[in-house]
N, C-alpha and C positions, 0 to 999 in steps of 0.2 A: 551387271547388265550393260549392254552397249548404249550409246547415246539415244538411239531411237526408242529402245525399250524404256530408258529413263524418262524420256519426254512423254511417252504414253502413260507411264505410271503417274507422273506429275499432273498430266491433264486429267487423269482419273480422279485425283484428289481435288484439284481445283475446280473441276466442272461438275462435281456432285451436286452443287447448288446450296451447300451449307455455308461455305465461305462467300461473303457478299461484298465486303469492302477491303480494298488493298491500298495502302498508302506507303510510298507515293503513287504506285500504280501496279496493277496486276502484271503488266508486261515486264516491268523492271524486276518484280519479285520472281517471275518465272525465269527470267534471264539469270538471276543470281543462283537459282536452284540448278540451272543447267551448266553453269560455268565450272562446276567441279569443286567449288569451295564448300567446306562443311560449315554450316551456319549454326548458331546457338539460339534455340527457341525457348520461350517460357510462357507459362500461363499461371496466373495467381488465383488462389482461392482463400477467402477469409473464413476461418472456422466459426461460423455463427450457429452451427447446428452439429449434432453428433453424426449425422449421416449426409453423404452426398446424394444427389438424385440423378436421373437420367440426363437432365440438362447439363450437368457437369461432365458426365461421361462422354458427351459429344466432343467437348474440347480435348479431353484426354485421348480419345481415339484418333483425333486428327494429329495430335502430337506424336502418338505411336506410329502413325503412318509415316511421318517425317523421320522419326528415329530409325525406322526400318530402312530408310534411304541413306543412313549413315550420319545424320545430323545429331547434334547434342540437343536434348530436350530436358526441361526442368519443370517439375511440379512444385511450384512455390507455395508454401504455407504462409499465409499472412498472419502469423501469430502476433506481430506487433501492430499492424494496421487493423487487425481484427479488434483490438482493444480501443481503437479510435472510432471505428464504425464508418462504413462507406455511406455518404449521404445520397448516393445515386437514386433517383426516383423516390426519395423520401420526403413526405410533407412535413416531417418534424425530425428532430435530432434523434439518432439511434441511442439506445441505452448502452453505455460503455461497458465492456466486459472486463472481468478480472483476469489476470494471467492464469489462474487456476481453471476458470471456466473455458478459456481458450484452449488450454492443453487438453482438457477433458473432451472437448468437441472434436479435435483432430486425431485423437488417439487411435481410432478404428479406421480411419480413411484408407490407409495403405492396403489393409486387408480387403476392403470393399472393392478396390479397383485393380487388384493384382492380376486379374485375368484380361484386362484391357491395356495395362501399362507394364511393360517388362522391366521390373526392377532388378532382375537376376542376371541379365545378359552380361557376360564377363568382359566383352570388349567395349560395349557402348550401352550401359544400363540407363534406364529412365531415372533421372536424378531427383532427389527431394532436397529442397533447401527451405530455410526459415528466415523471414526477413528481419526477425529480431537480432540476427547475427550482426547486422550492420546498422539498422535503424536504432537499436538500443544503445549503440555506442556513439551516436552523433552528439556533439556538444552544442550549446546554444549558439555559438558563433557559426557553426556549420549549418544549422537550421536556418539562421538568418541569411546566410550566403545562398542557400538553395532557394529560399523565398524571394530573394532579390531578382530572380529570373522570371517572375510572374507579377501581374498587376491585379488589383482588386477588381477592376473592370472585367478581366478575363474570367475570374471566378464567378462573378455575378451573371455572366452569360449563360450559366447553367440554368436550365428551365426550373429545376426544383427550388433554387435560391430566388430566382425572379418571382416565382409564384408565392413563396413564403413572404417576400417583401410586400407584395400586393395585398396579402392577407393579414399583414401585421404580425406574422409569426417570427420568432427569433431565429437568427442564423449565428451559430456559435463559431468562434474563431478557430477552434480545433478542426471544424469541418472543412475549412479552407486548406488545412494542412494535409488532408487525406490524399488528394491527387498529387501533391508534392512528394509525399512519402512513397506512393505507388510509383511515381516517376523515378524516384531515386533507386528503386529496385533494379531498374534497367541499367543504371550507371554502376551500381555495386556488382552486378553479375556480368557486366560488359556484354550484353546480348546483342544479337543481330535482328531478332524477330520477336515481337510480342503478339501472342494470340489472345483475343478477348471476345466477349460477347458484344453485340452492338450497343448495349447499354453502358459499356466501359470505354468507349472510344475517347471521351474527354480525358479520362485518367491516363489512358495509354499514350495519348498525344502529349501529355505533360512529360512523360518519360522520353518521348522523342525530342522534345525541346531541350531537356536536360542533357541528353546524349550529345546533341549538336553543340550546346554551349560549354559543357564540361569536358567532353571527350573529343570534340570535333569529329564526330562520327554520326552517320545517319542510322536510323532503325526503321525496319518495316513494321507497320501495324496492320495486322490482318484480323478481321472480325468475322465471327460466325453468327448466323441467325440464332436467336433464342428459340427454345422449344416452345412453340406458340400454337394454340388451336387456330387452324386456318379459317374456321367459321366464326368464332366468337372473339378471337384475339387474346384469350386468357393465357397467361404465361405459367410455365412450370417454375415454381419459385421456392427456394430453400427458406428464405426469410419469412415468407407468408405461410409456411407449413404445408404447402401443396406440392403435388408431384408424386412421382414414383421413386421411392427411396431405395438406395442400394443395400440397406441393411435388412431388407425383407428376405424371408426364407423363400425357397423356390416356388412353392404353391401360392404363397402370398404375392410374390412378384408377378407370376402369371395372371392371377386374378386382378391385381392392380392395373395391369396393362389392358386386360379385357374390360375393365370399368372405365377406361379413358373414352372420351367422346370421339366420334368418327373424325372430327376435325384434327385430331392428334395423330391419326394413323400415318399420314404421309410424312410429317416432320420427324416422327420417331423412326420410321423406316430409313429415311435419308441420314439422320444424324446419329442414330444409336445402333445401327446394324451396318454390316458391309455386304448386304444383299445387293446384287447388281442393279444398275439403273433400269435395265431392260425388264428384270423380274418385278421391280417395284412398279414400273409402268403397267405391267400386266395385272398385278395385284390391285392397283387402284381402279382397274376396269371391271373388277368382279361385281356381279349384280348385288351380292350381299356383303356389305362392309365387314360383317362379323368374320367372314372367311379370311379376309386380309388381316384382320386383327389377331386371329388365332395364329396365323403364320408369323406375325410380328412378335406375339407373346412367346411363341416357341423359340424363335431365334434369339431373343434377348435372354431368356432363361438358359438357353444353350451356352451363350457367351459367358455367363457368370457362374453356371453350375454344371455344365456338361450335357451331352446328348441324353444320357439316361434320366437325369433329373428333369430335363425338358419334356421328354416323352411321358414320364410319370405325372408331371404337373398338368400336362394337357389332358391326360386321361382323367385325372382327379377333377379338373374343371368341368369336363364334359359330363362326368357322372354326377357331380355334386350340384352343378348349376344348370347346365344345359338340359339335363334330364330331370331337373327339379328333385333330385334325390338328396336326402340328408344322411349324414353318417349314421352307422349302426348305433353308436353310443353317443349320447348327448348329455352334457353336464347339466345338472339341475341347479337352479338358483331359487332358494326359498324366500318368500316374502310373508309378512305377517298380516297384510291387508292391502287395500288399494295403494298403488304406488305410481308416481309420476314416471314417465318413460325416461326422462333425463336421469332421475335418481336410480332407476333400474340399471341403466347402462354403466353407471359408476359402481353400483353394488355388484354387478357381474364382472367387475374388474377389467372392463374394456375401455375405460377412460379414467384418467387420474383426477379429473375435475369436472364439475358441471358444465363449465364452458366448453371443454373438449367434447363432452357427450352431446351437448347441444349442436355443435358444429357437425358431428358425425350424422346426427339425425337430419339436420337441415340439408346436408349435402347428399342425402339419399343412401346413407350407409347402413340403415336399419330397416329390416322387414319382419313381419309377423305372418307365419304360415304363407310365405311367398308374396305378401302384399307390402309394398314399400310404404313406410310411415315417415313423413317429413315434418309432422307437427310435434315439436319438443314438449308441448303441454299435454300430450296424450296421456290419459290416465288408464292404467292397467288394473281392471277390477277382476272379480272372481270369474267373470265370463272368459277371461284369458287363461284360466288354469289349464295346464298341460300343453299350451301352444308352444310352437317352436319359434324362437326369435333368432334371426340371423343378424350378426353385428360385424360389419366389415366385410372382408372378402370370403372368409371361410369359417368363421366362428359361429357355432350354434349353441344355444342354451334353451332349456325348457323351464318355463316359469311354473313354480309350484307354490300353492298357497297353504 
């Protein structure tokens, strides 16, 4: 493409409204993109769960946009930092994971994002790296040398540490090392740009400091908005077990998006699709938000599963939920007498623990004959015999006494 076409494409990426912070500045970043030099981008993900969610896909889609412009992009798996645990926004220390837990968590990630990150391009593939390759080889002398570039006061400026001190909660020394280790990732890979969420700017700036001091080189830090309900402020979060996860089957994925609050429609349209800004503006003007949500759900399922699956999932949703129809065949779950709803959800094998079952009920994921039940202490007695219980987005069971 010519320079004008390149500038238009860059503006399209930068002006979508997802990227919000540019350090040292947006102007300098755009100039670097326009000068013809191929930059090296990366974004890191700690494997604290077996599935990524749509909040993570937003960053990967941005990297893919830059990869298509010819830049090098890296999907960094924080298999080493994942064992430390990022203290960001945490009121207490995270439980450290074993190497086995970390490897198990990221085993399926590549398959989950293969349709938004091109790992197979022969000339410029989306790269995967693991930070254990360099962090696991650092000796104690090198760690001390890295640490010498920061002060305790700098670490204590982080809100979560300051709050813990006020509350008399412990701050473990290894938590101070997390931003140092993430910062060293930039040095080890010799990157030009780090993409991160707005919650990771502190850690990303640690990398910028180390690049300047150890390599005499600057690094751009660009941050993207987190997927956040525009009305309530609630975040999509892997660590909290919330959000729309990428290991869902197509029907479940469609239903999960339809179950999102109206305040999530706009952030998901901007960050997790490539629907044009003009169409997004028109969708947000629709009288019924449900119509915009159906368009959103269709597009996201199409991205991950293709046109055919998206059409089938939309039809399934309309028939099963919008028309209040249930499937022709419903699995029966037999009980011997009165049963607590929490116990029934576990018995029906839709939760592995009472705690998980309670969360599903309290979050509105369970209904009986179309009536949503949010009381986990609800007792199902003989009067419920033969009733259809919906659990989650598409699972139906019949209670039999």
